[in-house]
MIMARKE-580633 format. One record per residue (C-alpha): x, y, z. Coordinates in nm, 3 decimals. Layout:
<rs>
<r><X>X</X><Y>Y</Y><Z>Z</Z></r>
...
</rs>
This chain:
<rs>
<r><X>-1.711</X><Y>3.898</Y><Z>0.321</Z></r>
<r><X>-2.072</X><Y>3.923</Y><Z>0.435</Z></r>
<r><X>-2.348</X><Y>3.726</Y><Z>0.265</Z></r>
<r><X>-2.529</X><Y>4.048</Y><Z>0.173</Z></r>
<r><X>-2.251</X><Y>4.238</Y><Z>-0.003</Z></r>
<r><X>-2.395</X><Y>4.548</Y><Z>-0.167</Z></r>
<r><X>-2.199</X><Y>4.806</Y><Z>-0.364</Z></r>
<r><X>-2.268</X><Y>5.103</Y><Z>-0.589</Z></r>
<r><X>-2.165</X><Y>5.157</Y><Z>-0.949</Z></r>
<r><X>-1.909</X><Y>5.440</Y><Z>-0.967</Z></r>
<r><X>-1.791</X><Y>5.423</Y><Z>-1.330</Z></r>
<r><X>-1.929</X><Y>5.285</Y><Z>-1.656</Z></r>
<r><X>-1.720</X><Y>5.255</Y><Z>-1.972</Z></r>
<r><X>-1.909</X><Y>5.028</Y><Z>-2.211</Z></r>
<r><X>-1.898</X><Y>4.673</Y><Z>-2.075</Z></r>
<r><X>-1.642</X><Y>4.767</Y><Z>-1.807</Z></r>
<r><X>-1.809</X><Y>4.875</Y><Z>-1.483</Z></r>
<r><X>-1.641</X><Y>4.980</Y><Z>-1.158</Z></r>
<r><X>-1.831</X><Y>4.906</Y><Z>-0.839</Z></r>
<r><X>-1.746</X><Y>5.042</Y><Z>-0.491</Z></r>
<r><X>-1.800</X><Y>4.821</Y><Z>-0.185</Z></r>
<r><X>-1.723</X><Y>4.866</Y><Z>0.182</Z></r>
<r><X>-1.369</X><Y>4.728</Y><Z>0.222</Z></r>
<r><X>-1.485</X><Y>4.445</Y><Z>0.453</Z></r>
<r><X>-1.742</X><Y>4.329</Y><Z>0.191</Z></r>
<r><X>-1.514</X><Y>4.330</Y><Z>-0.113</Z></r>
<r><X>-1.605</X><Y>4.039</Y><Z>-0.347</Z></r>
<r><X>-1.329</X><Y>3.812</Y><Z>-0.472</Z></r>
<r><X>-1.216</X><Y>3.790</Y><Z>-0.833</Z></r>
<r><X>-1.452</X><Y>3.585</Y><Z>-1.054</Z></r>
<r><X>-1.746</X><Y>3.635</Y><Z>-0.819</Z></r>
<r><X>-2.066</X><Y>3.731</Y><Z>-0.997</Z></r>
<r><X>-2.265</X><Y>4.045</Y><Z>-0.914</Z></r>
<r><X>-2.621</X><Y>4.126</Y><Z>-1.010</Z></r>
<r><X>-2.762</X><Y>4.468</Y><Z>-1.099</Z></r>
<r><X>-3.137</X><Y>4.520</Y><Z>-1.120</Z></r>
<r><X>-3.227</X><Y>4.708</Y><Z>-1.440</Z></r>
<r><X>-3.588</X><Y>4.789</Y><Z>-1.369</Z></r>
<r><X>-3.929</X><Y>4.636</Y><Z>-1.407</Z></r>
<r><X>-3.967</X><Y>4.375</Y><Z>-1.678</Z></r>
<r><X>-3.594</X><Y>4.344</Y><Z>-1.747</Z></r>
<r><X>-3.358</X><Y>4.067</Y><Z>-1.643</Z></r>
<r><X>-3.084</X><Y>4.162</Y><Z>-1.399</Z></r>
<r><X>-2.746</X><Y>4.243</Y><Z>-1.550</Z></r>
<r><X>-2.473</X><Y>4.003</Y><Z>-1.437</Z></r>
<r><X>-2.123</X><Y>4.141</Y><Z>-1.377</Z></r>
<r><X>-1.807</X><Y>3.937</Y><Z>-1.326</Z></r>
<r><X>-1.538</X><Y>4.077</Y><Z>-1.095</Z></r>
<r><X>-1.207</X><Y>4.095</Y><Z>-1.284</Z></r>
<r><X>-0.980</X><Y>4.317</Y><Z>-1.076</Z></r>
<r><X>-0.944</X><Y>4.485</Y><Z>-0.735</Z></r>
<r><X>-0.857</X><Y>4.851</Y><Z>-0.793</Z></r>
<r><X>-0.805</X><Y>4.945</Y><Z>-0.428</Z></r>
<r><X>-1.005</X><Y>5.156</Y><Z>-0.182</Z></r>
<r><X>-1.294</X><Y>4.909</Y><Z>-0.199</Z></r>
<r><X>-1.346</X><Y>4.938</Y><Z>-0.577</Z></r>
<r><X>-1.363</X><Y>4.638</Y><Z>-0.810</Z></r>
<r><X>-1.354</X><Y>4.637</Y><Z>-1.190</Z></r>
<r><X>-1.616</X><Y>4.414</Y><Z>-1.351</Z></r>
<r><X>-1.720</X><Y>4.308</Y><Z>-1.698</Z></r>
<r><X>-2.088</X><Y>4.304</Y><Z>-1.794</Z></r>
<r><X>-2.229</X><Y>3.985</Y><Z>-1.942</Z></r>
<r><X>-2.484</X><Y>4.183</Y><Z>-2.146</Z></r>
<r><X>-2.538</X><Y>4.539</Y><Z>-2.268</Z></r>
<r><X>-2.484</X><Y>4.813</Y><Z>-2.010</Z></r>
<r><X>-2.711</X><Y>5.059</Y><Z>-2.192</Z></r>
<r><X>-2.923</X><Y>5.259</Y><Z>-1.950</Z></r>
<r><X>-2.711</X><Y>5.186</Y><Z>-1.643</Z></r>
<r><X>-2.641</X><Y>5.480</Y><Z>-1.413</Z></r>
<r><X>-2.379</X><Y>5.558</Y><Z>-1.153</Z></r>
<r><X>-2.509</X><Y>5.495</Y><Z>-0.803</Z></r>
<r><X>-2.712</X><Y>5.187</Y><Z>-0.899</Z></r>
<r><X>-2.684</X><Y>4.905</Y><Z>-0.644</Z></r>
<r><X>-2.490</X><Y>4.590</Y><Z>-0.730</Z></r>
<r><X>-2.540</X><Y>4.279</Y><Z>-0.513</Z></r>
<r><X>-2.337</X><Y>3.964</Y><Z>-0.478</Z></r>
<r><X>-2.510</X><Y>3.700</Y><Z>-0.690</Z></r>
<r><X>-2.291</X><Y>3.390</Y><Z>-0.701</Z></r>
<r><X>-1.956</X><Y>3.282</Y><Z>-0.565</Z></r>
<r><X>-1.823</X><Y>3.093</Y><Z>-0.864</Z></r>
<r><X>-1.451</X><Y>3.102</Y><Z>-0.788</Z></r>
<r><X>-1.384</X><Y>3.052</Y><Z>-1.159</Z></r>
<r><X>-1.468</X><Y>3.251</Y><Z>-1.474</Z></r>
<r><X>-1.839</X><Y>3.280</Y><Z>-1.553</Z></r>
<r><X>-1.762</X><Y>3.173</Y><Z>-1.909</Z></r>
<r><X>-1.682</X><Y>2.823</Y><Z>-1.784</Z></r>
<r><X>-1.978</X><Y>2.825</Y><Z>-1.547</Z></r>
<r><X>-2.229</X><Y>2.908</Y><Z>-1.821</Z></r>
<r><X>-2.068</X><Y>2.716</Y><Z>-2.108</Z></r>
<r><X>-2.076</X><Y>2.389</Y><Z>-1.917</Z></r>
<r><X>-2.452</X><Y>2.425</Y><Z>-1.878</Z></r>
<r><X>-2.521</X><Y>2.551</Y><Z>-2.228</Z></r>
<r><X>-2.338</X><Y>2.255</Y><Z>-2.377</Z></r>
<r><X>-2.526</X><Y>1.999</Y><Z>-2.173</Z></r>
<r><X>-2.791</X><Y>1.958</Y><Z>-2.441</Z></r>
<r><X>-2.783</X><Y>1.988</Y><Z>-2.814</Z></r>
<r><X>-3.071</X><Y>1.862</Y><Z>-3.025</Z></r>
<r><X>-3.207</X><Y>1.688</Y><Z>-2.717</Z></r>
<r><X>-2.903</X><Y>1.469</Y><Z>-2.653</Z></r>
<r><X>-2.694</X><Y>1.506</Y><Z>-2.341</Z></r>
<r><X>-2.337</X><Y>1.613</Y><Z>-2.420</Z></r>
<r><X>-2.199</X><Y>1.680</Y><Z>-2.075</Z></r>
<r><X>-2.314</X><Y>1.617</Y><Z>-1.722</Z></r>
<r><X>-2.452</X><Y>1.929</Y><Z>-1.557</Z></r>
<r><X>-2.498</X><Y>2.013</Y><Z>-1.195</Z></r>
<r><X>-2.750</X><Y>2.252</Y><Z>-1.050</Z></r>
<r><X>-3.022</X><Y>2.462</Y><Z>-1.210</Z></r>
<r><X>-2.968</X><Y>2.702</Y><Z>-1.497</Z></r>
<r><X>-2.897</X><Y>3.060</Y><Z>-1.387</Z></r>
<r><X>-3.206</X><Y>3.284</Y><Z>-1.411</Z></r>
<r><X>-3.058</X><Y>3.500</Y><Z>-1.687</Z></r>
<r><X>-2.971</X><Y>3.197</Y><Z>-1.903</Z></r>
<r><X>-3.296</X><Y>3.012</Y><Z>-1.835</Z></r>
<r><X>-3.502</X><Y>3.316</Y><Z>-1.938</Z></r>
<r><X>-3.327</X><Y>3.347</Y><Z>-2.275</Z></r>
<r><X>-3.263</X><Y>2.982</Y><Z>-2.344</Z></r>
<r><X>-2.958</X><Y>2.844</Y><Z>-2.517</Z></r>
<r><X>-2.853</X><Y>3.000</Y><Z>-2.845</Z></r>
<r><X>-2.846</X><Y>2.772</Y><Z>-3.144</Z></r>
</rs>
């Protein structure tokens, strides 16, 4: 898979979004994709859940998909190799009331850093 994998959204059904890629650039399961939502909005992060065939992957949105349109570009964001839930939870749990709960590696993802942890 190329470093600059770019696909297009072909189907939106609530949080489930199908994205078509060239077959040679098909992202693996659990890879994270990023969809720009326009000026002043954070990108929407999608997690690849299933390969449907013919270069199409089924993803789940990590936030609301309101306003998304078919044909919007989706780019490879992060090669996690494991569910995003684990990736984000490990970092969100690293601090609580200022005390370190778990070791954390790497910076916070942009979309988590912009919102901050929920309490």
